[in-house]
N, C-alpha and C positions, 0 to 999 in steps of 0.2 A: 203621367197625359198623350198622350202619341201624337203628334203636328197631326192639323185637320188637311184631309185633303181641300186640291184643288174642286173637287166637284162639291165639297160641302160648305167650301168660302164665299161660292159662287150661289149658293141654298142664302146662306147665307146675307149676303149682299143684294140678293133677289129681298126676300123677304121682307127687310127693312129696309124696302129702297118702293114697295108698294105699301106701307104702312105709312112713312113717315109721304110717300104722295097727296094726303091725304090733306096730314097741315101745311105739306108745301101749294095746296090750291087756294084752302080755306086764307092764309095771307097774302095770297095774291089778290081775294075777291075783295077785301075787304083793307089791302093796301090805306084808300087813301079815303078821307073819310067822304059820306055823302051828302050829310047834310051839314050848313055855318051855324055857326054855335054863335055866340050875338057875346058882346062883351059881358053881361051882367054871367052868363055861364065861365066864363074864361074865368073869370073873379070868382068865385063861388070852385074852381074844383081851383084854382094854387093855392086860397086861404084852406081846402082838406088836404091838398097834400102842406102845405105849410104846418096843416094842424098836426097829420100823420108820420111828419119830420121833428114834432114838440115827443108829440107820443114815443117817436123813438130811443127820441134824449132819453126822458125818462127814462124811464126801459133796461137802456144802459145802461145809465147812471148805479139807478137805482141794486141789477145787479152787478158794476163791479165794486161799489159797498159794498154789499151783504161776504162775496168775495172774499172782499180783504180783512173781514171781520171776526 
């Protein structure tokens, strides 16, 4: 495969710059939360996060025990 010419590299770079500009704009817009979380909401999100970690741990243990069997 022939090396890419400088102009084609520039076009590829421009293509990706345009595509990712939307992502950067969205990330900039939502970088800071606009609503205030109550203590109850923070507790619920923390509990859900711990529940997710427990489920991932169970899946990992199950995968390892099946892989070694």
